[in-house]
N, C-alpha and C positions, 0 to 999 in steps of 0.2 A: 505494499501499501506506501504508493506515495504521498507527500503531505501537500501542505493548500496550496505554497510558494509565496513571495511577500506579498503580492498584491492582493490574491486572493486573499491574504491575511487581515495586511490593511480597508481593503474592501471589508470584511465579516467584521471588525475592531471598530472602525468609525458607523455601525448599525447597531452599534450596542449602544445603550444606557449609562450611565457615569458610572452607579452603585452595581451592573452585571461586572464593566471592569475593573472593576479596587476587589472586586468578592474573585477576579477570573485570578489576579496577581494577586489577592493577599495567597488562595491557595495553590499558587506555583513559589512562591516562597515557601513556606509551611511544608510541604511537598518535592522540592528539589533542589539540594543544598549547593548549586550552583545560580543557578537564579534567586539566591537566597545571598549568597558573596558576589553578588552582581550590585542587587541592589544596593547591599550596604555598602558598599564602596562607592555607587556613584551618590545615594541620600541621605548619605552619614559621613563620608568620609573624614571628618576630624574627630571626630573617635573610632569610627572602624576601622580605617588603616595600620594606626598603630598595632592597635587590638589584635588586627589579621596578620598583622606581618611580623610579628612575632610571633602567632602564633607560629607558622607556614618556618619560622626560622630555627624554634625549637624541635617538630615536626623532623626536620632536615636534619639539625645536629644528632639527632636521635639516630636515625636512617643510616650517618656516617661514625656515628660511636659505635668504634670495637670492645667495650668493656664488657660486653653482653660473647665478650667471643666470631662475633659473627659482625659481617655491617649487608647495608640493601642499599646499594651504588640508585640501581632501579626504582625503586621508593622515592626517596630525594630526590630524581630528575623529576617524578610524577611530579609530588609538590611543588615544585619549581612553575611545571609546564602548569596544570592545575591553578598557582596562585598566580601566573599571569591572564590565564587567558579571563579570571574574575576582576582581577584588580588591575586599573587602568591606573596606577598614578604611580610613573617610571621614577620617581626617587624611591617608592616601598620597592617594585623590582627589582630596581642594583639592588637594595638593600637584601633581599630575597636569595639574587643570582650570586653576591661575594660570601653571601653567606655557605653558601653550597660549597663555593669553589674554596674559599677559608677551610672550614669542613673536610674538602676532599684533600686537600693540602697537608691538616692535622694528620691527617687520620695515612699517609705516605711516609709524611717524619715517623710514626707510632709501627706503623709493619716492614718499615722497609720499600722495598719494590713489590710495586703490587702484580699489575700485567696492562698489556697493553690498551687492551679494550677501556679497564677503568683512563684509564691516562686519555683514550680520544674525548671520553665520554667526561674529562672534566673542562678536555681544551674546548668542547664542540661548546658548551658551557660557559665558556670562559670569552667566545668570540659571542653568543648572544648578549652577555654581559655586558661589552663593549658598546652592542649596536643599541643597546637601552644609555646607558651611562654617559654617550655622546650626542643624547639629547635634550642632556641641563646643560641646567647654565655654565660657567666656569669655574663657579667658589662653589656651588656645587661636585660639583670632578673633582675639583683640587679635595673639597676633605675627604676623599678618598683616597690620595695616594699617599698618605701613610700605611695604611693598609696595605697595598699591594706592597709599597716598597719590601713590607715587613714577608707576601707570599713572595715573592723573587728572593729576599733573602731565606727563606725554609726548602725554594724550590733548587735548589744549588746541588751539582752533583746526581740531579737521581734522571734514570735511564729513560729509554724510548721515544726521544730526543723529545718528552717535557718540557724540558727548562726552554729550550731552546722556541717552540710554540705556544712557552706562556708569555716569555718577552716578545713574542713578534705579535700575540693581540694586547700587552699593553701600552705596547710600544707603540699603538693606535685608537688609543685615549684620548683623545685632546688634549695636546698641552702636560703630558705625560712624559716624554721625550725632554721638553726643556728645564723637567722639575729637580 
């Protein structure tokens, strides 16, 4: 079964009474976590963004925490993806991406070499971070520089071409190579 399509959906929504629309949106809000997150970020950003951002950062850190004897990079990547689909604030997205990168690097420092696939996942996420952070203003970008320098310090001599790839990504951040 195919959906209505955007034009048909708009047509049907326009024909509904305001009370029906409110009920429809409330029902979606209650039953779909993605709708809830999206509406929270759009309608109540000053409160929900920091809370939601912190929640996702903690979930990412937990997924990449080896104290339980294992880590789950797929779960961490999925958390980043889910957050960015539902939260359109670029600074919050940059914070979540960077938390992923920092946690992955800390995991590498703790365990030593992991594997090429792991490092490729981290590098690919880092390039997404670069895309997002370069959309912020210069002052905001510069606020990340100390954390980025710390990551570069931590990844010295890591194999699989990881160090080179991370340097390449970070030096594509506006103003970072001049730092």
